[in-house]
C-alpha positions in Angstrom: 67.9 59.7 138.8 69.1 57.5 135.9 68.5 60.3 133.5 70.3 63.0 135.3 73.5 61.1 134.9 73.4 60.7 131.2 72.6 64.6 131.3 76.1 64.9 133.3 77.8 62.5 131.5 76.9 64.2 127.8 77.9 67.3 129.7 81.4 66.2 130.9 82.3 65.0 127.7 80.8 68.0 125.9 83.3 70.3 128.3 86.4 67.9 127.5 85.7 67.9 123.7 85.8 72.0 124.2 88.8 72.0 126.2 90.4 69.5 123.6 89.4 72.1 120.7 90.7 75.0 122.8 94.1 73.0 123.1 94.2 72.2 119.8 93.5 75.8 118.4 96.3 77.0 120.7 99.0 74.4 119.7 97.8 75.0 116.2 98.4 78.8 116.6 101.4 78.5 118.5 102.9 76.0 116.1 101.3 78.8 113.1 103.3 81.7 114.8 106.7 79.6 115.5 106.4 79.0 111.7 105.7 82.5 110.5 108.9 83.8 113.0 111.2 80.9 111.0 110.3 81.9 108.0 110.4 85.5 108.5 114.2 84.7 110.0 115.0 82.9 107.2 113.9 85.7 104.9 115.9 88.1 106.3 118.8 85.9 106.5 118.5 85.7 102.9 117.4 88.9 101.7 118.4 91.4 104.2 116.1 93.7 106.6 112.8 94.5 105.0 112.1 98.0 103.8 110.6 100.1 106.1 107.7 103.0 105.6 107.5 105.2 102.6 108.6 107.9 104.8 111.7 106.1 106.3 112.9 105.3 103.1 112.5 108.7 101.6 114.6 109.6 105.0 117.2 106.9 103.6 117.3 108.5 100.6 117.6 112.1 101.1 120.6 111.2 103.5 122.2 108.7 100.9 122.0 111.7 98.5 122.8 114.4 101.1 126.1 112.4 101.7 126.9 111.5 98.2 126.8 115.4 97.2 128.9 116.3 100.0 131.7 113.5 99.3 131.8 115.2 95.7 134.9 117.0 94.4 134.5 119.5 91.6 137.6 119.0 89.1 135.6 121.2 87.0 135.9 124.3 89.1 139.4 124.2 89.9 141.3 123.8 93.6 139.9 127.6 94.4 136.5 127.2 93.2 136.0 124.0 94.3 136.1 125.2 97.9 133.3 127.8 97.9 131.1 125.5 95.3 131.4 122.5 97.8 130.7 125.0 100.8 127.4 126.0 98.5 126.3 122.5 98.0 126.8 121.6 101.1 124.5 124.6 102.6 121.7 123.2 99.5 121.5 119.8 100.4 121.3 121.3 104.3 118.3 123.2 103.9 116.8 120.4 101.6 117.1 118.4 104.4 115.9 121.1 107.1 112.7 121.5 105.1 112.0 117.9 103.9 113.0 116.4 107.4 109.7 118.0 109.4 107.3 117.4 106.4 108.2 113.7 107.0 107.8 113.5 110.5 104.8 115.2 111.1 103.3 113.3 108.0 104.8 109.7 107.4 101.9 108.3 106.4 101.1 111.0 103.6 104.5 109.2 102.4 102.6 105.4 102.8 100.0 106.4 100.6 101.7 108.6 98.2 103.7 105.3 97.8 100.6 103.3 97.2 99.0 105.8 94.9 101.9 105.6 92.5 101.8 101.8 92.2 98.2 102.1 91.3 99.2 104.3 88.7 101.7 102.3 87.2 99.6 99.5 87.0 97.0 101.3 85.4 99.4 102.1 82.8 100.8 98.8 82.2 97.0 97.6 81.7 96.5 100.4 79.2 99.5 99.5 77.2 99.2 95.8 77.5 95.8 96.2 76.1 97.2 98.3 73.3 100.0 95.7 72.6 97.3 93.2 72.3 95.4 95.5 69.9 98.5 96.4 67.6 99.8 92.2 67.8 95.9 90.6 67.4 95.6 92.4 63.7 95.7 89.8 61.0 98.6 90.3 58.9 98.2 88.4 55.9 101.3 88.9 53.6 98.7 88.7 50.8 96.8 91.5 52.1 99.7 94.0 51.9 98.2 97.5 51.0 94.9 96.1 49.8 92.8 97.1 52.7 91.5 100.8 53.8 94.0 102.6 55.4 93.9 103.6 59.5 93.0 107.3 60.2 95.7 108.6 62.3 94.7 111.8 64.1 97.8 114.1 64.4 96.6 116.9 66.6 
């Protein structure tokens, strides 16, 4: 019987350790979540609301451009032609919005993918330019060596 007791004490201690680690993990998760929420609130207060999806941002851009174009007055066309020109601009803006809105609503993920692809293309271009700049700047530019070396072939095609 004395052997069973240490086993049950060991089992009880193991159970207590598991409970303590669960409590510690829960406390850690809770504290981390609270810190993250506080940091998000601080950033929102400092920088404003984070940008939405690419589709939402495109919708905001289309609305802003439409509002700007609709509110523009055309001093070059005069008072008589200005009204007709303004009406034509408003019609074009409304047609553009009518064409873009359904596409954005049906395929919001496409715009996120296009935005990511644009970011990747920009990073690739930047990398290529930086590599070329390194090659240009790493050449030896000894002033005593002016004009004595072989010329560089430049392909004009």
